[in-house]
Each structure stands twice: as structure tokens, then as C-alpha cells.
C-alpha positions in Angstrom: 12.7 -9.3 2.2 11.1 -7.6 -0.9 11.0 -4.0 -1.4 7.9 -2.9 -2.6 7.2 0.0 -5.1 4.0 1.8 -4.0 3.1 4.9 -6.9 2.8 6.9 -3.6 5.8 6.0 -1.6 8.0 6.9 -5.1 8.0 10.8 -3.4 11.7 11.3 -5.7 9.4 10.9 -8.6 10.9 7.3 -9.2 9.5 5.5 -11.8 6.1 2.6 -10.5 5.0 1.0 -13.6 2.8 -1.6 -13.1 3.3 -5.3 -14.6 1.4 -6.4 -17.9 -2.0 -7.4 -15.9 -3.2 -11.4 -17.1 -6.1 -11.3 -15.1 -7.7 -9.7 -11.8 -9.1 -11.3 -8.9 -12.2 -9.7 -7.0 -11.0 -8.8 -4.0 -13.4 -7.8 -0.7 -13.1 -4.1 0.0 -11.2 -4.0 2.6 -12.5 -1.8 5.5 -9.3 -2.4 7.7 -8.3 1.7 7.1 -12.0 2.5 8.3 -13.9 6.3 7.4 -12.0 8.9 6.5 -12.9 12.5 5.6 -10.5 15.2 3.7 -10.8 18.3 6.1 -7.5 20.3 4.7 -6.4 22.4 8.0 -2.9 23.8 9.3 -0.7 20.9 8.0 2.2 23.2 8.6 4.8 22.1 11.7 6.6 18.7 12.3 4.6 15.2 12.2 5.7 11.9 13.8 3.6 9.2 12.1 1.5 7.1 14.5 -0.4 4.3 12.4 -0.4 3.1 8.8 -3.3 1.3 6.8 -3.3 -0.3 3.3 -7.0 -0.8 1.9 -7.0 -3.0 -1.7 -9.3 -2.6 -4.0 -8.5 -4.3 -6.9 -5.7 -7.0 -7.7 -4.7 -7.9 -11.6 -2.8 -11.3 -11.2 0.6 -12.0 -12.5 1.3 -15.7 -13.8 1.5 -17.1 -10.3 -1.7 -16.3 -10.3 -4.8 -18.7 -11.9 -7.9 -16.7 -12.5 -10.4 -17.1 -9.6 -13.6 -15.9 -8.9 -12.8 -17.2 -5.0 -9.4 -16.2 -4.8 -9.1 -13.0 -2.1 -6.0 -11.1 -1.2 -6.0 -8.3 2.1 -3.2 -6.5 3.9 -2.1 -7.1 7.1 0.1 -3.8 9.1 2.9 -4.7 11.2 4.3 -1.2 12.0 4.1 1.9 10.9 6.3 4.9 11.4 8.4 8.2 10.2 7.9 11.9 9.7 6.7 15.1 7.8 7.4 18.5 7.9 5.4 21.0 6.1 7.3 24.3 6.3 5.5 27.8 5.6 7.6 28.7 2.6 6.0 25.5 0.6 8.6 22.9 1.3 8.4 19.8 2.7 10.0 16.7 3.9 9.1 12.8 4.5 10.9 9.7 5.9 9.0 6.7 6.5 8.6 2.9 6.7 5.7 0.6 6.0 5.8 -2.8 7.2 3.2 -5.5 6.6 2.2 -9.0 5.0 -0.5 -9.8 1.9 -2.2 -12.6 2.4 -3.4 -14.4 -0.7 -6.6 -17.0 -1.1 -6.7 -19.4 -3.4 -9.4 -22.3 -2.8 -8.0 -25.7 -4.6 -10.6 -26.1 -6.9 -9.4 -23.6 -8.5 -5.8 -25.0 -9.7 -5.3 -27.0 -12.6 -5.5 -30.3 -12.2 -2.2 -31.8 -10.0 -0.6 -28.5 -9.4 -0.5 -27.9 -5.8 -0.3 -24.9 -3.1 3.6 -24.5 -3.8 2.5 -23.3 -7.6 1.2 -20.4 -6.6 4.7 -18.9 -5.0 6.3 -18.2 -8.2 9.5 -18.4 -9.6 11.4 -16.2 -7.4 9.3 -18.1 -4.4 9.1 -14.8 -2.5 5.7 -16.3 -1.5 4.8 -18.8 1.4 2.0 -20.9 0.5 0.2 -23.5 2.8 -3.0 -25.4 2.2 -5.4 -25.4 4.8 -8.0 -27.7 7.1 -11.1 -26.3 4.5 -8.8 -27.4 1.3 -7.8 -23.2 0.5 -4.1 -22.5 -0.1 -3.0 -19.4 2.3 -0.1 -17.7 0.4 1.7 -15.0 2.6 4.5 -12.4 1.1 6.1 -10.1 2.9 5.5 -6.0 1.7 7.5 -3.6 3.2 8.9 0.0 2.2 11.4 2.2 3.8 12.8 5.9 3.0 15.6 5.8 5.8 17.0 9.5 4.2 14.8 12.1 4.3 13.3 12.9 1.2 12.8 17.0 0.2 10.1 19.4 -2.3 7.7 21.8 -2.6 4.0 21.6 -2.4 1.3 23.2 -3.0 -2.7 23.5 -0.9 -5.6 22.9 -2.9 -8.7 22.7 -0.6 -8.3 19.9 1.2 -5.4 18.1 -0.9 -1.8 18.2 -1.3 -0.1 18.7 -4.6 3.9 17.7 -4.4 6.2 19.0 -6.5 6.7 15.3 -7.9 3.1 15.5 -9.4 1.6 12.8 -6.3 -1.3 14.2 -4.6 -3.1 13.5 -1.1 -5.7 14.2 0.4 -5.4 15.3 4.0 -7.4 16.2 7.4 -5.5 17.8 10.4 -7.3 18.7 13.3 -5.3 19.8 16.3 -2.7 17.9 17.3 -3.7 14.7 14.4 -3.2 14.6 10.8 -4.0 12.2 8.2 -2.8 12.1 4.9 -4.4 9.7 2.2 -4.1 8.3 -1.2 -5.0 5.9 -4.4 -1.6 3.8 -4.6 -0.2 1.0 -7.0 1.9 -1.4 -5.5 4.4 -3.6 -8.1 5.2 -7.1 -6.4 4.6 -9.8 -9.4 0.6 -8.5 -9.3 0.0 -4.6 -9.8 -2.6 -3.9 -6.3 -4.8 -0.4 -6.3 -5.5 0.7 -2.8 -5.7 3.6 -0.5 -2.4 4.2 1.7 -3.1 6.4 4.6 -0.9 7.5 7.4 -2.0 8.4 10.9 0.6 11.5 12.2 1.0 13.2 15.7 2.2 17.0 15.6 6.3 17.0 17.7 
């Protein structure tokens, strides 16, 4: 099981450096998260995460991914949970879990002569790759991030943006008992994956 380092999720100022990129995959702009407009609002209170998504924007392939204009990667969500608390004195705490799967699709025409889909699994074999009926390699990899103990710090509001004390920023919209948080994130899984991470929360 791989524990993914996500730029936004490194709330405790953990370093989340990107891998050396070799090629960039032209990924589809997935609409998994739907539309979102930051609106600001009353942020104070206790919020429980009810949903989460990650829309992939670009992928910079590591050595296990060939240069291929037809290759794509998508994120399939499985579960999201946790909570945020925003105090009136500018303090916050966060505890969360995000679980899903990354699916890489590569036509066999992009593989080296004589190579099989297994070559896409990488040296540590964290991906599981199979050959589909339409001669495409479909590779699946677990995507998981969790923080078991609450992380704390301070925050400041700038219109509809939250600036956290560890130099992370998020846009937000709080309307009634629903809060949406979103940020641009970097995921390090042998490949560098840039995307939009979003949580939907309800007031407790």
C-alpha cells in the first residue's frame, strides 16, 4: 500500500518535492469534481468531510511511462472522510483520509518492440497492469492519504481564500451548513501529477 504525498495534504509543512519529469502525458481535463466557484462566507465552526475528489490536469511521466500522445491517467474516488475546525481566533485543526485509484491507460503501440503491459508496472510493481480486448494496457494503482492525528496551526482569510500558516492556500465557499474547499495539488507517485483537490464538508 502506497502512502501518497500530496502538496496540499502536507499540512504540517512536510516537503513534497516533485520527481524529475521525463515526459508529459496529455491527460483529459476530467470533470469528476464538477464546477466550483469560490464565494467566501462564514468559515468558523466544526466541519465534517462528506465527499472528496481529485481532477487530474497534467502528468509528468517517470521512467515507467513511455512518451505517448494517446496515454491518459484518471483518478477514481473510493472514500473521503475527516474533519476541519476553524476557530474565531484564527486557529484551525484538520484530520482527513482520501482513498482512490489512479488508472493509467497506454495503447500497446506505444510500448517498445516485444514489451508487455508488465513493463508499465515499474521497478517497485505498485501498479497492476492488464491487457484489454482493444489492445490497451490498463494499469491501476492505489491512491491513499490519511492523517490519523489532528494537525493544527493558524489561518488568515483573504476574500474567498484561506492562507494557512504553512504557506498552503485554498479557495472556499461556505453557504449555510455546507463548505467546499479546493486547491491545486501535486501528487508524487513516481510520476508527478498536478490536479485540483476538493473536499465537501457539512457543519457539525
